[in-house]
N, C-alpha and C positions, 0 to 999 in steps of 0.2 A: 446642583447648578454650578457651573464653572465661573469663578470670579477672576480667572486669569486674564491678563491684559493681552490684547492682540497688538502685534507690532506692524508698523508700516514704515518701510525704509525707503529713503530717496538718496541719490548721490548728487552732491552740489560741488561745482568747481570753485576753487578759492582764487580770487583775483586780488592782487595787492599783497603787501608784505607785513601788514600790521599784526599778524599772529605769529610771525617768525620770532625765535627759531623753532617754536613748538610745531607750528603747521606752516610749511613753506608755500610760497606762491606757486600756483600750478597744481597743487595737490587736489584731490577730490575727498570730500568728507562724506561719510555715511551718517545720515540723520535718522533717528528714531522719532517719527512725527508725533505719536500719541503720548510719549513720555513727558511727564511734568518736570520742568527744569528746577534745579536747586541752585542755591548760591554756590559759585565755584565751577559750575558746569560750563562747558563751551557749547554755545548754541548757534543755530542759524535763525536769523530773524529778518523780517521785512520791516524796514523803517522808511516811511515816506517813499514807497515804491522802489527801494533799493534793497537788494539782498546783502546781508552782512553776516560775517562769522566773528563772534566776539565771546568774551567770557562774561557770564552773568554774575553781578555782585550787588551788594546792598551797602550804601554809604549814606550816613546822615538821614536815614529813613527813606532814601530814594533807591529805586531799582535801576541799575545802570548796566549797560553793555560796554565793556572796556576792551581795548586792544592791548596786546602785549607790548606794542611799540608804535610810535609814529602818528597817532591820531588822538583826537579828543574822545572822551567817553560820550556815549549816547544815553540820554535818560529815556527809560521805557515809559511811553505815554500811550494815549489812545491811538496814536499814529504808528504804533509798534505792534507787530504780530510775531510772537515767537513761534517759529515753525516746528522746532524740535531740538533734541539734544544730540550733539555729535558723539557718535560711538566709536568711530574709527576714521583714520585718514591715511592716505597713501598716494604715491605718485602713479600716474597712468603709465603703464609699460610702453 
């Protein structure tokens, strides 16, 4: 029996500059949907019906989605669905 994980990838456009300079506004991120995120991973999440690209971290016992600049952290709650882990990003040609 195979215990290998199947991958399902989706491309998501990045809007806003909160992940710059690492991921620029206008880039597209490739997300591995079934992968379980770990602290430090950059993830795509749905939070209160908004798609966000942030870094997953744990602070003071809370799981947070943090930008690299410009916005407040988002606490992961029952209103947050982590879609998957960002594996690649690049600019559309």
